[in-house]
C-alpha positions in Angstrom: 29.2 -4.0 -82.2 28.3 -0.3 -81.1 29.3 0.9 -77.9 27.0 3.3 -76.4 27.5 4.5 -72.9 25.6 7.3 -71.3 27.6 8.7 -68.5 26.1 9.1 -65.0 26.7 9.9 -61.4 27.2 6.2 -60.5 30.2 6.0 -62.8 31.7 8.9 -61.0 30.9 7.3 -57.6 32.6 3.7 -58.8 35.6 5.7 -60.1 35.9 7.6 -56.6 35.5 4.0 -54.8 38.0 2.6 -56.9 40.5 4.9 -56.1 39.9 5.1 -52.4 40.4 1.3 -52.5 43.7 1.8 -54.4 44.8 4.3 -51.7 43.9 1.9 -49.0 45.3 -1.2 -50.7 48.6 0.6 -51.8 50.1 2.5 -48.8 53.0 2.2 -46.8 51.3 0.2 -44.1 50.2 -2.7 -45.9 52.6 -5.6 -46.4 52.3 -5.4 -50.0 52.3 -1.5 -50.0 54.2 0.6 -52.2 55.9 4.1 -51.6 53.6 7.1 -52.6 55.4 8.0 -55.6 55.2 4.5 -57.1 51.7 4.8 -58.1 50.6 7.4 -61.1 47.5 8.7 -60.0 46.3 10.3 -63.2 47.1 6.9 -64.9 45.1 5.1 -62.2 42.1 7.5 -62.6 42.1 7.3 -66.3 42.3 3.5 -66.3 39.5 3.4 -63.4 37.3 5.4 -66.0 37.8 3.1 -68.6 37.1 0.0 -66.8 34.2 1.5 -65.3 33.0 2.0 -69.0 33.6 -1.6 -69.7 32.1 -3.0 -66.9 28.9 -0.8 -67.3 28.8 -2.4 -70.8 29.2 -5.9 -69.5 26.5 -5.5 -66.8 24.0 -3.8 -69.2 24.4 -6.4 -72.2 26.3 -9.4 -71.2 25.9 -10.2 -67.3 22.5 -9.1 -65.5 23.5 -7.9 -62.1 20.7 -7.4 -59.7 22.3 -8.0 -56.2 25.4 -7.9 -54.5 26.1 -11.5 -55.1 25.8 -11.4 -58.5 28.4 -8.4 -58.7 30.6 -10.5 -56.6 30.3 -13.6 -59.0 30.9 -11.4 -61.8 33.9 -9.9 -60.3 35.1 -13.4 -59.5 34.8 -14.4 -62.9 36.6 -11.6 -64.5 39.5 -12.1 -61.6 39.6 -15.6 -62.9 40.2 -14.3 -66.7 42.8 -11.9 -65.2 44.6 -14.5 -63.3 44.7 -16.9 -66.2 46.2 -14.1 -68.6 48.6 -12.9 -65.9 50.0 -16.1 -64.2 52.5 -16.8 -66.9 54.3 -13.7 -66.4 54.8 -14.5 -62.8 57.3 -17.2 -61.4 54.8 -18.8 -59.0 56.9 -21.8 -57.6 58.5 -19.4 -54.9 56.1 -18.8 -51.7 56.8 -14.9 -51.7 56.1 -14.6 -55.3 52.9 -16.5 -54.9 51.7 -14.4 -51.9 52.5 -11.1 -54.1 50.3 -12.7 -57.2 47.4 -13.6 -54.7 47.4 -10.2 -53.2 47.5 -8.6 -56.6 44.5 -10.9 -57.7 42.5 -10.2 -54.6 43.3 -6.5 -55.3 41.6 -6.7 -59.0 38.7 -8.7 -57.8 37.9 -6.1 -55.0 38.5 -3.4 -57.5 36.1 -4.7 -60.1 33.4 -5.8 -57.2 33.5 -1.8 -55.6 33.1 -0.6 -59.1 30.2 -2.9 -60.2 28.5 -2.3 -56.7 28.6 1.4 -57.2 27.2 1.1 -60.6 24.2 -0.8 -59.5 23.4 0.6 -56.1 23.6 4.3 -57.3 22.3 3.9 -60.7 19.0 5.7 -59.6 20.9 8.8 -59.3 20.9 9.4 -62.9 
């Protein structure tokens, strides 16, 4: 298997959109928010960039995405995989923990959706 990815403007836009979502999601005013110093921004940008490369590979070679509905289904599928991998680490029989896990899962779904949406709708920029 050979991973060939050509970088383009859509990938940069996807990382920017992901960071905007992260800043809106993890702020002091949200119920699940964090203090400003709890997020490591350099790590976040690097991980977003790696995730964009992986998602670009998936939408080019594995899962054809042509519309926003396809992007939503792919994001839902990947978030489901993430939930199955992550759920054993959480003690989910308590309501507060279940709520935090659900908001964590929704964040991952939205993060992937925003990235895939940007990759699809800004691909014409080269």
